[in-house]
VEXDREN-2710 file (C-alpha; in Angstrom, 1 decimal):
% VEXDREN-2710
k/r/px/py/pz
1/MET/9.5/13.7/-0.8
2/LYS/8.2/14.6/2.6
3/LYS/4.4/14.9/3.1
4/GLN/4.4/18.6/3.5
5/GLU/5.9/18.6/0.1
6/TYR/3.8/16.4/-1.8
7/LEU/0.3/17.5/0.2
8/GLN/-0.3/20.1/-2.4
9/LEU/-1.0/17.7/-5.0
10/LEU/-3.3/15.6/-2.9
11/LYS/-6.4/17.0/-4.4
12/PRO/-9.6/15.2/-5.2
13/GLU/-9.6/16.4/-8.7
14/LEU/-6.2/15.3/-9.4
15/ILE/-6.5/12.0/-7.7
16/LYS/-9.6/11.2/-9.8
17/SER/-8.0/11.5/-13.2
18/VAL/-5.4/9.3/-14.9
19/SER/-3.1/12.1/-16.0
20/GLY/-3.3/13.6/-12.1
21/LEU/-2.8/10.2/-10.4
22/ALA/0.2/9.6/-12.6
23/LEU/1.6/13.2/-11.7
24/ILE/1.4/12.7/-8.2
25/ALA/2.9/9.1/-8.4
26/ARG/5.9/10.3/-10.1
27/ALA/6.3/13.1/-7.9
28/ILE/6.1/11.1/-4.8
29/VAL/8.6/8.3/-6.0
30/ASP/11.1/10.6/-7.7
31/GLY/11.0/13.2/-5.0
32/TYR/11.5/10.4/-2.2
33/LEU/14.2/8.6/-4.1
34/SER/16.3/11.5/-5.1
35/GLY/15.8/13.3/-1.4
36/MET/17.6/10.2/0.2
37/HIS/21.1/11.3/1.7
38/LEU/23.1/8.8/-0.1
39/SER/26.7/7.9/0.9
40/ASN/29.6/7.6/-1.4
41/ASN/30.9/4.7/0.9
42/VAL/29.7/1.7/-0.8
43/GLY/31.5/-0.8/1.6
44/SER/34.6/-3.1/1.3
45/GLY/35.1/-5.1/-1.7
46/MET/33.1/-3.1/-4.0
47/GLU/34.6/-0.6/-6.8
48/PHE/32.8/2.6/-6.4
49/ASN/32.8/3.2/-10.3
50/GLN/30.2/0.5/-10.4
51/PHE/27.7/2.3/-8.6
52/ARG/26.2/6.0/-8.8
53/ASN/23.5/7.8/-6.6
54/TYR/20.1/7.4/-8.1
55/GLU/18.8/10.4/-9.9
56/PRO/15.1/11.4/-10.8
57/GLY/14.1/9.8/-14.1
58/ASP/16.5/6.7/-13.6
59/ASP/15.4/3.2/-14.7
60/LEU/14.6/1.5/-11.3
61/ARG/15.3/-2.0/-12.8
62/LEU/18.8/-0.6/-12.5
63/LEU/18.7/-0.1/-8.5
64/ASP/20.5/-2.4/-6.7
65/TRP/18.3/-4.2/-4.3
66/LYS/20.6/-6.3/-2.2
67/MET/22.6/-3.0/-1.5
68/LEU/19.4/-1.4/-0.5
69/ALA/18.7/-4.2/1.8
70/ARG/22.1/-4.1/3.5
71/SER/22.4/-0.2/3.8
72/ASP/19.1/1.6/3.1
73/ARG/20.9/3.2/0.5
74/TYR/19.8/4.0/-3.1
75/TYR/22.6/3.1/-5.9
76/ILE/22.3/2.3/-9.5
77/LYS/24.3/-0.7/-10.5
78/GLN/24.0/-0.8/-14.3
79/SER/26.0/-4.2/-14.8
80/GLU/22.9/-5.9/-13.2
81/ILE/19.4/-5.9/-13.8
82/GLU/16.9/-8.2/-11.4
83/THR/14.6/-10.8/-12.7
84/ASN/11.2/-9.4/-13.1
85/ILE/8.5/-10.7/-10.8
86/ALA/4.6/-10.3/-10.7
87/VAL/3.3/-7.2/-8.3
88/LYS/-0.1/-7.5/-7.2
89/PHE/-2.2/-4.8/-5.2
90/ILE/-5.3/-6.1/-3.8
91/LEU/-7.7/-3.3/-2.5
92/ASP/-10.4/-3.5/0.2
93/ALA/-13.2/-1.6/-1.9
94/SER/-15.9/-1.9/1.1
95/LYS/-17.6/1.0/1.9
96/SER/-15.8/1.5/5.3
97/MET/-12.9/2.8/3.1
98/LEU/-14.7/6.1/2.3
99/HIS/-13.9/7.2/5.8
100/GLN/-12.5/10.8/5.7
101/GLU/-10.0/12.5/7.8
102/LYS/-10.1/16.5/8.7
103/ASP/-8.4/17.4/5.3
104/GLY/-11.5/16.0/3.4
105/LEU/-9.5/13.2/1.9
106/SER/-11.1/9.5/2.3
107/LYS/-9.0/6.4/2.9
108/MET/-9.7/5.4/-0.4
109/GLU/-8.0/8.5/-2.2
110/TYR/-5.2/7.8/0.1
111/ALA/-5.1/4.2/-1.0
112/ARG/-5.4/5.4/-4.8
113/VAL/-2.4/7.7/-4.3
114/LEU/-0.3/4.7/-2.4
115/ILE/-1.1/2.2/-4.9
116/ALA/-0.2/4.5/-8.0
117/SER/3.0/5.2/-6.5
118/LEU/3.9/1.4/-5.8
119/GLY/2.8/0.7/-9.2
120/TYR/4.9/3.2/-10.7
121/ILE/8.2/1.9/-8.9
122/SER/7.2/-1.7/-10.2
123/GLU/6.4/-0.6/-13.6
124/LYS/9.4/1.3/-14.0
125/GLN/11.8/-1.8/-13.1
126/GLY/9.9/-3.9/-15.3
127/ASP/7.9/-6.0/-13.2
128/ALA/4.5/-7.2/-14.3
129/ILE/1.9/-5.1/-12.1
130/GLY/-1.7/-6.3/-11.5
131/LEU/-4.9/-4.9/-9.4
132/PHE/-7.6/-6.5/-7.9
133/ALA/-10.3/-4.7/-5.7
134/LEU/-13.1/-6.3/-3.8
135/ASN/-16.6/-5.9/-2.3
136/ASP/-19.6/-8.0/-1.9
137/HIS/-21.1/-6.4/-5.0
138/GLN/-18.1/-6.7/-7.3
139/LEU/-14.6/-7.8/-8.4
140/TYR/-12.2/-5.4/-10.3
141/THR/-9.4/-7.3/-11.9
142/ILE/-6.5/-6.5/-14.0
143/TYR/-4.2/-9.4/-14.1
144/PRO/-0.4/-8.9/-14.3
145/LYS/1.3/-8.0/-17.5
146/ILE/4.5/-6.5/-18.8
147/GLN/3.1/-4.1/-21.6
148/LYS/3.6/-0.8/-22.7
149/GLN/0.3/0.5/-21.8
150/GLN/-0.3/-1.6/-18.6
151/TYR/0.2/1.1/-16.1
152/ASN/-2.1/3.4/-18.0
153/ARG/-4.8/0.6/-17.8
154/PHE/-4.0/0.0/-14.1
155/LEU/-4.6/3.6/-13.4
156/HIS/-8.0/3.6/-15.2
157/GLU/-9.0/0.6/-13.2
158/LEU/-7.7/2.4/-9.9
159/ILE/-10.1/5.4/-10.6
160/ALA/-13.0/3.3/-11.7
161/ILE/-13.2/1.1/-8.4
162/GLU/-16.6/2.0/-6.4
163/ASN/-16.7/1.5/-2.6
164/ARG/-19.8/-0.7/-2.1
165/GLY/-21.2/-2.7/0.8
166/LYS/-18.9/-5.1/2.8
167/TRP/-16.0/-7.3/2.2
168/PRO/-17.1/-10.6/0.4
169/ARG/-17.4/-13.7/2.5
170/ASP/-16.9/-16.4/-0.2
171/PRO/-13.5/-18.2/0.6
172/THR/-13.1/-19.4/-3.0
173/ILE/-12.5/-15.9/-4.2
174/THR/-8.9/-16.2/-3.4
175/GLU/-8.1/-18.5/-5.9
176/VAL/-8.7/-16.2/-8.7
177/LEU/-6.2/-13.5/-7.2
178/HIS/-2.8/-15.2/-7.3
179/SER/-0.6/-18.0/-8.6
180/ARG/0.6/-20.5/-6.7
181/SER/3.6/-21.4/-9.0
182/HIS/5.2/-18.2/-9.7
183/LYS/7.2/-15.7/-7.4
184/GLU/5.0/-12.7/-6.7
185/LEU/4.8/-9.7/-4.5
186/ILE/1.2/-9.0/-2.9
187/PHE/0.4/-5.8/-1.3
188/PHE/-3.2/-6.0/0.5
189/ILE/-4.6/-2.3/1.3
190/THR/-7.3/-2.1/3.8
191/ASP/-8.7/-0.7/6.7
192/LEU/-9.1/-4.2/8.7
193/TYR/-12.8/-3.4/9.2
194/GLU/-14.5/-6.8/9.5
195/HIS/-17.5/-8.4/11.1
196/ASN/-16.6/-12.0/11.6
197/LYS/-12.8/-12.6/10.7
198/GLU/-13.8/-12.5/6.9
199/LEU/-10.8/-10.3/6.2
200/THR/-8.2/-11.9/8.4
201/ASP/-9.1/-15.3/7.1
202/PHE/-8.9/-14.0/3.6
203/ILE/-5.3/-12.8/4.0
204/LYS/-4.2/-15.9/5.6
205/ARG/-5.4/-18.0/2.5
206/LEU/-3.2/-15.4/0.1
207/LYS/0.0/-17.0/1.5
208/THR/2.1/-19.5/-0.4
209/SER/5.7/-20.7/-0.3
210/LYS/6.5/-18.7/-3.4
211/ASN/5.0/-15.2/-2.5
212/GLU/5.5/-12.4/-0.2
213/VAL/2.4/-10.9/1.2
214/VAL/2.1/-7.4/2.9
215/VAL/-0.6/-6.0/4.4
216/LEU/-1.1/-2.2/4.7
217/HIS/-3.5/-1.1/7.4
218/LEU/-5.0/2.4/6.6
219/MET/-5.8/4.3/9.8
220/GLY/-6.7/7.8/10.3
221/LYS/-5.4/10.2/12.8
222/ASN/-8.6/10.4/14.3
223/GLU/-9.1/6.9/14.5
224/LEU/-5.7/6.4/16.0
225/GLU/-5.9/9.1/18.5
226/PHE/-9.7/9.6/19.0
227/ASP/-9.3/12.9/19.1
228/TYR/-12.8/14.0/20.0
229/ASN/-13.8/15.9/23.1
230/GLU/-17.8/16.2/22.6
231/THR/-20.5/14.1/22.5
232/ILE/-20.6/12.8/18.8
233/THR/-22.6/10.4/16.7
234/PHE/-20.7/7.6/14.9
235/GLU/-22.0/6.0/11.7
236/ASP/-21.0/2.5/10.6
237/LEU/-20.5/3.3/6.8
238/GLU/-21.2/-0.4/5.6
239/THR/-24.5/-1.1/7.9
240/GLY/-25.9/2.4/8.7
241/THR/-25.9/1.8/12.2
242/ARG/-25.4/4.9/14.4
243/LEU/-23.9/5.3/18.0
244/LYS/-24.1/8.3/20.1
245/ILE/-21.4/8.3/22.6
246/ASP/-19.4/10.8/25.0
247/ALA/-16.3/10.7/23.1
248/LYS/-14.3/12.1/26.2
249/SER/-15.5/9.4/28.6
250/ALA/-14.9/6.6/25.9
251/LYS/-11.6/7.5/24.7
252/LYS/-9.5/5.3/27.1
253/GLN/-11.4/2.2/26.4
254/TYR/-11.5/2.6/22.7
255/LEU/-7.7/3.1/22.6
256/ILE/-7.3/0.1/24.8
257/GLN/-9.5/-2.0/22.6
258/LEU/-7.8/-0.7/19.2
259/ASP/-4.5/-1.5/20.5
260/GLY/-5.5/-5.0/21.5
261/MET/-7.0/-5.6/18.0
262/MET/-3.9/-4.3/16.3
263/LYS/-1.6/-6.3/18.4
264/LYS/-3.7/-9.5/17.9
265/THR/-3.9/-9.0/14.2
266/LYS/-0.1/-8.6/13.7
267/LYS/0.6/-11.6/15.7
268/THR/-2.0/-13.6/13.6
269/LEU/-0.5/-12.6/10.4
270/LEU/3.4/-13.0/11.3
271/ALA/2.4/-16.6/12.6
272/ASN/1.3/-17.1/9.0
273/ASP/4.5/-15.4/7.7
274/ILE/2.7/-12.6/6.4
275/SER/4.0/-8.8/7.1
276/TYR/1.5/-6.2/8.7
277/HIS/2.3/-2.5/8.6
278/LEU/0.2/0.4/9.7
279/PHE/-0.2/3.0/7.4
280/ALA/-1.2/6.3/9.4
281/LEU/-2.7/8.7/6.8
282/HIS/-1.3/11.8/8.3
283/LYS/2.4/10.0/8.1
284/ASP/5.0/10.5/5.3
285/ILE/4.5/7.7/2.4
286/GLY/8.2/7.5/2.0
287/GLU/8.3/4.7/4.6
288/THR/5.9/2.5/2.9
289/LEU/8.0/2.9/-0.5
290/GLN/11.0/1.6/1.4
291/LEU/9.2/-1.3/2.8
292/PHE/8.1/-2.1/-1.0
293/MET/11.4/-2.2/-2.2
294/LYS/12.7/-4.2/0.7
295/LYS/10.0/-6.9/0.4
296/ARG/10.6/-7.2/-3.2
297/THR/14.4/-8.1/-2.5
298/LYS/13.3/-11.1/-0.5
299/LEU/11.8/-12.8/-3.5
300/PHE/15.5/-13.0/-4.8
END
Protein backbone atom coordinates (compact mmCIF):
# COMPACT_ATOMS: atom_id res chain seq x y z
CA MET A 1 0.00 0.00 0.00
CA LYS A 2 1.48 3.32 -1.08
CA LYS A 3 1.53 6.26 1.30
CA GLN A 4 -1.10 8.22 -0.57
CA GLU A 5 -3.43 5.26 -0.01
CA TYR A 6 -2.91 4.82 3.74
CA LEU A 7 -2.36 8.51 4.48
CA GLN A 8 -6.09 9.01 5.12
CA LEU A 9 -5.80 6.60 8.07
CA LEU A 10 -3.00 8.57 9.73
CA LYS A 11 -5.17 10.61 12.05
CA PRO A 12 -4.21 11.35 15.69
CA GLU A 13 -7.53 10.06 17.00
CA LEU A 14 -6.92 6.67 15.32
CA ILE A 15 -3.27 6.43 16.29
CA LYS A 16 -4.15 7.08 19.95
CA SER A 17 -6.56 4.12 20.23
CA VAL A 18 -5.74 0.39 20.25
CA SER A 19 -8.44 -0.46 17.73
CA GLY A 20 -7.44 2.42 15.47
CA LEU A 21 -3.74 1.60 15.57
CA ALA A 22 -4.49 -2.08 14.90
CA LEU A 23 -6.62 -1.07 11.91
CA ILE A 24 -3.85 1.10 10.47
CA ALA A 25 -1.22 -1.62 10.92
CA ARG A 26 -3.38 -4.30 9.31
CA ALA A 27 -4.27 -2.05 6.36
CA ILE A 28 -0.64 -1.09 5.74
CA VAL A 29 0.77 -4.62 5.95
CA ASP A 30 -1.95 -6.45 4.04
CA GLY A 31 -2.17 -3.68 1.46
CA TYR A 32 1.57 -3.59 0.89
CA LEU A 33 2.07 -7.35 0.57
CA SER A 34 -0.96 -7.92 -1.66
CA GLY A 35 0.07 -4.99 -3.84
CA MET A 36 3.42 -6.47 -4.78
CA HIS A 37 3.80 -7.54 -8.41
CA LEU A 38 4.57 -11.22 -7.86
CA SER A 39 6.03 -13.37 -10.59
CA ASN A 40 4.83 -16.90 -11.35
CA ASN A 41 8.40 -17.86 -12.20
CA VAL A 42 9.76 -19.25 -8.93
CA GLY A 43 13.12 -20.34 -10.35
CA SER A 44 14.79 -23.55 -11.49
CA GLY A 45 14.60 -26.70 -9.40
CA MET A 46 11.34 -25.72 -7.70
CA GLU A 47 7.88 -26.98 -8.43
CA PHE A 48 5.33 -24.21 -8.74
CA ASN A 49 2.61 -26.13 -6.92
CA GLN A 50 4.66 -25.78 -3.72
CA PHE A 51 4.13 -22.02 -3.76
CA ARG A 52 1.41 -19.45 -4.26
CA ASN A 53 1.25 -15.67 -4.07
CA TYR A 54 0.62 -13.99 -0.74
CA GLU A 55 -2.99 -12.94 -0.18
CA PRO A 56 -4.38 -10.61 2.54
CA GLY A 57 -5.16 -12.59 5.68
CA ASP A 58 -2.62 -15.37 5.03
CA ASP A 59 -0.65 -16.63 8.01
CA LEU A 60 2.66 -14.79 7.69
CA ARG A 61 4.45 -17.75 9.26
CA LEU A 62 3.98 -19.45 5.88
CA LEU A 63 5.90 -16.83 3.91
CA ASP A 64 9.05 -18.28 2.36
CA TRP A 65 11.68 -15.92 3.77
CA LYS A 66 14.59 -17.39 1.81
CA MET A 67 12.73 -16.83 -1.46
CA LEU A 68 12.07 -13.26 -0.36
CA ALA A 69 15.77 -12.65 0.28
CA ARG A 70 16.71 -14.00 -3.16
CA SER A 71 13.98 -12.53 -5.31
CA ASP A 72 12.15 -9.76 -3.41
CA ARG A 73 8.96 -11.75 -4.12
CA TYR A 74 6.37 -12.83 -1.56
CA TYR A 75 5.38 -16.52 -1.74
CA ILE A 76 3.49 -18.84 0.56
CA LYS A 77 5.23 -22.19 1.04
CA GLN A 78 2.84 -24.27 3.07
CA SER A 79 5.23 -27.15 3.65
CA GLU A 80 7.66 -25.08 5.73
CA ILE A 81 7.27 -22.80 8.75
CA GLU A 82 10.31 -20.94 10.04
CA THR A 83 11.48 -21.20 13.64
CA ASN A 84 10.14 -18.51 15.93
CA ILE A 85 12.43 -15.77 17.15
CA ALA A 86 12.19 -12.83 19.55
CA VAL A 87 11.54 -9.47 17.91
CA LYS A 88 12.17 -6.46 20.11
CA PHE A 89 11.31 -2.86 19.37
CA ILE A 90 13.18 -0.19 21.30
CA LEU A 91 11.72 3.29 21.05
CA ASP A 92 13.34 6.61 21.81
CA ALA A 93 10.78 8.27 24.12
CA SER A 94 12.70 11.52 24.62
CA LYS A 95 10.91 14.81 24.05
CA SER A 96 12.61 15.54 20.72
CA MET A 97 10.42 12.84 19.17
CA LEU A 98 7.47 15.24 19.50
CA HIS A 99 8.76 17.24 16.51
CA GLN A 100 5.90 17.74 14.05
CA GLU A 101 5.85 18.00 10.31
CA LYS A 102 3.47 20.13 8.20
CA ASP A 103 0.85 17.37 8.23
CA GLY A 104 0.48 17.88 11.99
CA LEU A 105 1.78 14.44 12.92
CA SER A 106 4.79 14.05 15.20
CA LYS A 107 7.72 11.68 14.81
CA MET A 108 6.30 9.78 17.77
CA GLU A 109 2.99 9.23 16.01
CA TYR A 110 4.78 7.94 12.93
CA ALA A 111 6.89 5.72 15.18
CA ARG A 112 3.74 4.22 16.73
CA VAL A 113 2.35 3.41 13.28
CA LEU A 114 5.65 1.93 12.16
CA ILE A 115 6.10 -0.23 15.26
CA ALA A 116 2.46 -1.38 15.22
CA SER A 117 2.86 -2.46 11.57
CA LEU A 118 6.12 -4.34 12.16
CA GLY A 119 4.67 -5.87 15.32
CA TYR A 120 1.66 -7.05 13.33
CA ILE A 121 3.93 -8.89 10.88
CA SER A 122 5.88 -10.46 13.75
CA GLU A 123 2.82 -11.56 15.70
CA LYS A 124 1.16 -13.10 12.65
CA GLN A 125 4.23 -15.18 11.84
CA GLY A 126 4.36 -16.53 15.41
CA ASP A 127 7.33 -14.60 16.76
CA ALA A 128 7.61 -13.36 20.33
CA ILE A 129 7.24 -9.58 20.25
CA GLY A 130 8.45 -7.14 22.89
CA LEU A 131 8.51 -3.38 23.32
CA PHE A 132 10.83 -1.10 25.29
CA ALA A 133 10.70 2.68 25.42
CA LEU A 134 13.14 4.91 27.28
CA ASN A 135 13.76 8.43 28.45
CA ASP A 136 15.55 9.78 31.52
CA HIS A 137 12.26 9.72 33.47
CA GLN A 138 10.87 6.25 32.75
CA LEU A 139 11.47 2.82 31.23
CA TYR A 140 8.51 1.06 29.56
CA THR A 141 8.77 -2.71 29.16
CA ILE A 142 6.78 -5.46 27.47
CA TYR A 143 9.03 -8.52 27.39
CA PRO A 144 8.70 -10.81 24.34
CA LYS A 145 6.12 -13.57 24.65
CA ILE A 146 4.08 -15.75 22.34
CA GLN A 147 0.60 -15.37 23.77
CA LYS A 148 -2.83 -14.75 22.33
CA GLN A 149 -3.18 -11.28 23.90
CA GLN A 150 0.43 -10.18 23.48
CA TYR A 151 -0.17 -7.94 20.48
CA ASN A 152 -3.07 -6.23 22.24
CA ARG A 153 -0.88 -5.55 25.30
CA PHE A 154 1.87 -4.42 22.94
CA LEU A 155 -0.43 -1.78 21.41
CA HIS A 156 -1.73 -0.64 24.80
CA GLU A 157 1.83 0.02 25.99
CA LEU A 158 2.76 1.69 22.71
CA ILE A 159 -0.09 4.17 23.13
CA ALA A 160 0.66 4.78 26.83
CA ILE A 161 4.26 5.96 26.27
CA GLU A 162 4.85 9.59 27.23
CA ASN A 163 7.69 11.58 25.69
CA ARG A 164 9.68 13.33 28.41
CA GLY A 165 13.16 14.73 28.93
CA LYS A 166 16.23 13.28 27.24
CA TRP A 167 17.75 9.91 26.46
CA PRO A 168 19.11 8.24 29.67
CA ARG A 169 22.89 8.18 30.11
CA ASP A 170 22.99 5.09 32.38
CA PRO A 171 25.05 2.50 30.43
CA THR A 172 23.72 -0.41 32.52
CA ILE A 173 20.21 0.02 31.10
CA THR A 174 21.22 -2.10 28.10
CA GLU A 175 21.35 -5.26 30.21
CA VAL A 176 17.59 -5.43 30.73
CA LEU A 177 16.79 -4.96 27.05
CA HIS A 178 18.13 -8.07 25.36
CA SER A 179 19.29 -11.63 25.80
CA ARG A 180 22.81 -12.71 24.98
CA SER A 181 21.88 -16.37 24.60
CA HIS A 182 18.97 -16.38 22.11
CA LYS A 183 18.42 -15.27 18.55
CA GLU A 184 16.61 -11.98 18.37
CA LEU A 185 15.91 -9.14 16.00
CA ILE A 186 16.12 -5.65 17.51
CA PHE A 187 14.68 -2.59 15.81
CA PHE A 188 15.64 0.70 17.43
CA ILE A 189 13.47 3.64 16.38
CA THR A 190 14.96 7.06 17.11
CA ASP A 191 15.61 10.54 15.74
CA LEU A 192 19.25 10.16 16.86
CA TYR A 193 19.15 13.51 18.64
CA GLU A 194 21.90 13.23 21.22
CA HIS A 195 23.96 15.58 23.38
CA ASN A 196 27.14 13.57 23.99
CA LYS A 197 27.10 10.28 22.03
CA GLU A 198 24.75 8.70 24.60
CA LEU A 199 22.50 7.24 21.88
CA THR A 200 25.33 6.01 19.68
CA ASP A 201 27.07 4.33 22.64
CA PHE A 202 23.80 2.71 23.70
CA ILE A 203 23.21 1.28 20.23
CA LYS A 204 26.70 -0.22 20.04
CA ARG A 205 26.13 -2.05 23.34
CA LEU A 206 23.01 -3.74 21.95
CA LYS A 207 24.91 -5.84 19.43
CA THR A 208 25.78 -9.48 20.21
CA SER A 209 26.85 -12.43 18.07
CA LYS A 210 23.31 -13.85 18.19
CA ASN A 211 21.21 -10.88 17.17
CA GLU A 212 20.49 -8.51 14.33
CA VAL A 213 20.29 -4.83 15.28
CA VAL A 214 18.67 -2.29 12.98
CA VAL A 215 18.51 1.45 13.61
CA LEU A 216 15.64 3.34 11.98
CA HIS A 217 16.54 7.02 11.91
CA LEU A 218 13.33 9.09 11.82
CA MET A 219 13.65 12.41 10.02
CA GLY A 220 11.04 14.85 8.76
CA LYS A 221 11.01 16.43 5.30
CA ASN A 222 11.70 19.87 6.79
CA GLU A 223 14.69 18.52 8.69
CA LEU A 224 16.14 16.79 5.64
CA GLU A 225 15.59 19.63 3.19
CA PHE A 226 15.58 22.64 5.54
CA ASP A 227 12.75 24.03 3.49
CA TYR A 228 12.49 27.43 5.19
CA ASN A 229 12.97 30.85 3.59
CA GLU A 230 12.33 33.35 6.35
CA THR A 231 13.87 34.24 9.69
CA ILE A 232 12.67 31.56 12.08
CA THR A 233 13.09 30.64 15.73
CA PHE A 234 13.97 27.03 16.49
CA GLU A 235 13.37 25.50 19.92
CA ASP A 236 15.20 22.52 21.39
CA LEU A 237 12.29 20.41 22.67
CA GLU A 238 14.48 18.72 25.28
CA THR A 239 16.21 21.77 26.80
CA GLY A 240 13.89 24.64 25.85
CA THR A 241 16.79 26.55 24.28
CA ARG A 242 15.71 28.88 21.45
CA LEU A 243 17.74 30.07 18.47
CA LYS A 244 16.65 32.68 15.93
CA ILE A 245 18.32 32.39 12.50
CA ASP A 246 18.00 33.48 8.90
CA ALA A 247 17.02 30.13 7.43
CA LYS A 248 17.90 31.02 3.85
CA SER A 249 21.51 31.93 4.64
CA ALA A 250 21.96 29.02 7.09
CA LYS A 251 20.60 26.31 4.78
CA LYS A 252 23.83 25.37 2.99
CA GLN A 253 25.88 24.93 6.15
CA TYR A 254 23.04 23.07 7.87
CA LEU A 255 22.74 20.54 5.04
CA ILE A 256 26.51 19.99 4.98
CA GLN A 257 26.59 19.31 8.71
CA LEU A 258 23.53 17.05 8.55
CA ASP A 259 25.01 14.99 5.73
CA GLY A 260 28.29 14.67 7.64
CA MET A 261 26.52 13.55 10.80
CA MET A 262 24.46 10.92 9.02
CA LYS A 263 27.46 9.51 7.14
CA LYS A 264 29.56 9.38 10.31
CA THR A 265 26.80 7.66 12.27
CA LYS A 266 26.20 5.10 9.54
CA LYS A 267 29.92 4.35 9.29
CA THR A 268 30.21 3.91 13.06
CA LEU A 269 27.24 1.54 13.22
CA LEU A 270 28.31 -0.51 10.22
CA ALA A 271 31.74 -0.93 11.83
CA ASN A 272 29.90 -2.57 14.74
CA ASP A 273 27.81 -4.81 12.42
CA ILE A 274 24.69 -2.72 13.03
CA SER A 275 22.39 -1.64 10.19
CA TYR A 276 21.47 2.01 9.76
CA HIS A 277 18.44 3.06 7.69
CA LEU A 278 16.90 6.47 7.24
CA PHE A 279 13.11 6.55 7.62
CA ALA A 280 11.91 9.80 6.06
CA LEU A 281 8.41 10.54 7.32
CA HIS A 282 7.20 11.69 3.90
CA LYS A 283 8.29 8.47 2.14
CA ASP A 284 6.46 5.16 1.65
CA ILE A 285 6.49 2.82 4.66
CA GLY A 286 6.67 -0.22 2.38
CA GLU A 287 10.47 -0.12 2.13
CA THR A 288 10.72 -0.51 5.91
CA LEU A 289 8.40 -3.53 5.88
CA GLN A 290 10.61 -5.18 3.28
CA LEU A 291 13.74 -4.31 5.27
CA PHE A 292 12.23 -5.97 8.34
CA MET A 293 11.53 -9.21 6.50
CA LYS A 294 15.03 -9.37 5.04
CA LYS A 295 16.67 -8.77 8.42
CA ARG A 296 14.57 -11.52 9.98
CA THR A 297 15.74 -13.92 7.27
CA LYS A 298 19.39 -13.32 8.20
CA LEU A 299 18.86 -14.96 11.58
CA PHE A 300 18.31 -18.39 9.99
